[in-house]
Every structure is written in C-alpha cells, then in structure tokens.
Residue, then its C-alpha position, 0 to 999 in steps of 0.5 A: m499499499y501507497l499513501y501520501n505522507s505530507l511530511s515528506h510531500k510523496k507517495e511512499l510504501f507504507v511499512p509499519n514500525r511493527p509488522g502486522e501492527v498499525k498504531m493510528y491517531t486521529c485528531g478529534p472534534t473540538v465539543y463546542h457545537y455541531a459538527h459540520i459536514g466538511n469536518l466529517r469529510s476528514y472522519i469518513m475518509e480516516d474511517v476508510l483508511e482504518k478499514y482498509l488497513r484491518y481488511a489487508g490484515y493489520a491489528v490496528k489500534r486508533v486513538m481519538n482525542i476530544t477537545d474540551v478544554g484548550h482550543l482557543t478561537s484562534d489557533g494562535d493562542t489567542g481569543e476566547d476558548k471555544m468550550l466557554k464560548g459554546a457554554k455561554r452561547e446555550h447558558k450551560s456548563v462547559m461539561d454539559i456542552a461537551q457531553f452533549y456535542t460529543d454524543a452528537f458528534f458520535d451520532d453523525c458518525r453512527k449515521l455515516n457508518i464511521k466506526r468509533p475509534d478503539v480509545v476515545e479520550p477527553a483532554t481534561h482526562c489527561i491533565g497529569e500527562f500534559i504537565r509531565i510533558i512540559q516539565r521535561l520540555l522546561e527541563r530540556g530547555y525547549a520551553y520557558e515561562a513568561g508573563g504567567n504562561i509556559y511557551f514552547d521555545t521554537s528558536k531551539l529546532d533546527r527545523y520548525y516548518v516540517f510541512n515545508d510547502f508552505n511560505e514561512e512569513d505567511l504561517a507565522v503567527g505573529v503576522r497572521e491576519s486577525v492574530e494579535e501578537d503575544a508580547n510575552k513570546r521570545n519568537k513570534n512562532d512560540f506557542v502556549l503549552w500551559f496558561t495560568k490564571s494570569k491570562f483569561e480570568d474567567q476560564a471555566l475549568k482550571w487545575d494545579s500545576p506546577w506554574g500556577v492554577g491554569y489549563p493546558g494549550w490546545h496543542i499539547e493535548c494531541s501529544g500527551i493523549s497519543m502517547k498515554h495510549l500508543g507510546e513513543d512511537l506513532d505509525i500514522h497521524c490523521g487530520g484535516i489539511d487546515n490542522a497542518f499549520p499550526h496544530h500538527t507542526n507544534e505537535i511534532a515540535q514538542s513531541e519530538s523534543y520531549l522524546g528525543h527521536k522521530w515520532c510519527n512516520y506517516w501524516f494523512h491529511v484530508h483536503h477541505l470540503n468547499t461550498n462555491s463560496g469557499k471553505m466551509s465553516k460554523s461562522t459562515g453561510e449555511f451550517l451544514t450538519v447531517s442533521l440538516l442534510e436528513e432534514k432535506g430528505y437526504d440519507p446520510i449514507a448518500y453523503r458518505f457516497f458523495c465523498l467517496q467519489s473523490h480523492y481524499r487529496k483533493n478539495l471537494i465542492f460541495s453543492y446540493e446539485n452535487l449531492d443530489n448526483a451522488a444520491a441518485a448515482y447510490n440509489k441506481l447502484v443499490d437497485k442494480i444490487a436489488a436485482l441480484d437474487p440473494d437466494d442463488p445456490s451457486a457456490v461462489d466462484a474463487g477465481i472470479m472473486e479473486q480477480l475482482k478483488a484484486r482491482f479493489t485492493k489495488a484501487l485502495d493501495a494506490d494512496l486511497n483511491t476511493s473513487l476508483a474502488v467504487t468503480a470496482l463495485y460496478d466491475v462486481l455487477k458487471a462481472k460474467t459470474n453467478d449471482a452469489t459471486k457477485l453479492a459476495a464480493l459486494a458484502d466484502f468491499d463494503t466492509v471497507l466502504g461502509l455503504n450499507l449495499l446488501s441491507a439497502a437492497d434488501k430493504k429495497r426488495r422488500q418494500k412493497p409499493q405504498e400508495n396514500e391512504e386517499h386521493d386528495p387533490y390538495i395535498e398533491e397539488l402541495l407536494a407537486q408545488r414542493a417537488a418543483a421548489k426543490k428542483e429549483k433549490n428553493w429549500a426554504e420553500a419546500d420546507r415551508i410546504r412541509d411544515e405547513l402540511k405537518a401542521q395540518g397533520i400531514e407527514i411527508i415522506d420522502t423516498p428515492q422514488g418521490a414524495r408520499w404522505k400519510r396522516l399522523 
C-alpha cells in the first residue's frame, strides 16, 4: 500500500514500525458545537483508511482525542476558549456542552457508518500527562515561562516548519491576519503549552500545576493523549489539512523535543470540503450538518458516497446539485444490487472473486483511491459470474466502504409499493409545488410546504421514488 505522506510530500510504501500492527491517531472534534459536514469528510476518509488497514490484515489500534478544553477561537493562542464560548451561547456548563456535543458527534458518525475509534479520550482526563510533558520540556530547555504562561521555544529547533510546502512568513503566528502578537513570546512562532490564571480570568476549567492554577494549550493535548495510549512512536497521524499548521507542526515540535527521536512516520491529511463561496465553516453561510441533510430528505449514506467519489487529497465542492447526483447514483447502484438473486444456490467462484478483489485492493493501495474503489463495485455487477459471487464480493468490499449496500438492497426488495391513504388533490398539489421547489433548490419554500402540511396533520415521507404522505 502506498500513501501520500504530507511530511515528505510524496507517496511512500506504507511500512509500520511493527509487522502486522498499526498505531493510528486521529485529531478529534472540539465539542463546542455540532460538526459540520466538512469536518465529517475527514472522519469518513480516515474511517475508510482504518477499515482498509484492517481488511489488509493489520491489527489496528486507533486513538482519538476529544478537545473539551484549551482550544481557543484562534489557533494562534489568542481569543476565547471555544468551549467557554459554547457554554455562554447556550447558558450551560462547559462539561454539559462537552457531553452533549460529544454524543451528537458520535451520533453523526453512526449515521455515516464511521467506526468509533478503539480509544476516545477527553483532554480533561489527561491533565497529569500534559504537565509531565511540559515539565520535561522545561528541563531540557525547549520551554520557558513568561507572563505567567509556559511557551515552547521554537528557536531551539533546527527546523520548525516541517510541512515545508508553506511560506514561512505567511505562517508566522505573530503576523497572521486576525492574530494578535503575544508580547510574552521570545519568538513570533512560539506557542503556549500552559496558560495560568494571569490570562483569561473567566476560564471555567482550571487545574493546579507547578506554574500556578491554569489549563493546557490546545497543541499539547494530542501529543499527551497519543503517548498515553500508543507509546513513544506512531505509525499514522490523521487530520484535516487545515490542522497541518499550526496544530500538527506544533505537535511534532513538542513531541520530538520531549522524546528525543522521531515521533510519527506518516501524516494523512484530508483536504477541504468547499462551497462555491469558499471553505466550509461554522461561522459563514448555511451551517451544514448531518441533521440538516436529513431534514432535507437525504440519507446520510448518500453524503458518504458523495465523499468516496472524490480523492481525499482534492478539495471537494459541495452543492445540493452535486449531492443530488451522488444520491441518484447511489440509489441506482442499490437498485442494481437489489436485482441480484440473494437466494442463488450457486457456489462462489473463487477465481472470479480473486480477480474482482484484486481490482478493489489495487485502487485502495494507490493512496486510498476511493473513486476507483467505487468503480470496482460496478465491475462486480458487470462481471460474467453468478449472483452468489457478485453478492459475496459486494459484501466483502463494503466492509471497507461502509455504504450499507446489501442491507439497502434487501430493504428495497422487501419494499412493497405504498400508496397514499386516499386521493386528495389539495395535498397532491402541494407535494407537486414542493417537488418543483426542491428541483429549483428553493429549500426554504420546500421546508415551508412540509411544515404547512405537518401543521395540518400530514407527514411527508421522502423516498427515492418521490414523496409520499400519510396522516399523523
């Protein structure tokens, strides 16, 4: 298997530190709000990577952090803590916010068939680990105290900008747009390891430390949680491309200075999901969540299929038209699978099965090319073999792709045509108007019609064959 390594800027043969074992770390969510579908694209692609490694025979241990403290509204160590911001917005405690949005995140993951990592660790459970790492960095001269805070000293490194396809001046924290320069820093690139009570007096979560009451910086969390559960070396570190700087850059700086050796061999970065107006975020445009897609009648698995149709290292443009196309393609694929005979008594043809499997693995061995892996599904359907072999191959491949192919096909086979309870020209005219509004991407009007009918005791049920209705 070849993977593109963001650290070396080339595709490399994947060779884990220990034969047959993979230690994998994933940057988890900051649980102050719902995850938008751009965030979830990264988790979908990381999920495919993990499942394919398992499919290839590796014993994988995957760890994910939950950031429930320390992540400020600017990645450059300035601004309000995102968790405190969420608590103020909803008039709840920080821990209540953290629990609610952690549960919401994993509920979205369930809907998208994203496997829960083997270890999920909130940052607030690992304060002792962070303090120990910071103490050692101070002892070794890689950190210093200034203005009540503990900073990492980037001038001690031979090379700080390890993901060197960036312009150093553009990345310098002290000169980045909207980031205020911290006068306590010796160097503009230094970053905070520990904040004390001298800063952000309204911080809700604080702990005793050798440097006073305070809380950890964001970057130290992933280093500490990874080392706690995966030891002093790491095979693959995953995350969105926007984490490469400063977050992952700072993780490497502090981890390797603490350990005294290389920390992680492969860096797997998923590129952005954009809209026509730019990068998706929680603060601009429509806040696109899995729940919103469901409200608009989309199966979350259609969004997973949409993501798999593109390579993870390419920016993906989201629009409802593009999602409609993906949903239609997914439904047609399921229709074709539903046409296969699940009771075919034929034996699985081992030779054909191996040929089909070779095409599938060839695609994913080539830097996780999920688009070609999806094409391999159509190759199965076109293969000159019996239905038993086709269904066995589709089930096998779907353990990696996670598209619910056989269960969706089975459901479609068992579905009997359902008619409306009665003929009602008024309701059917409104359904026609709603269908026209959806075709024109006028979601507000479509939602208005749905809500109007619901107020009259009529529930609309969207199906791939069109809208049905029933009385509540």
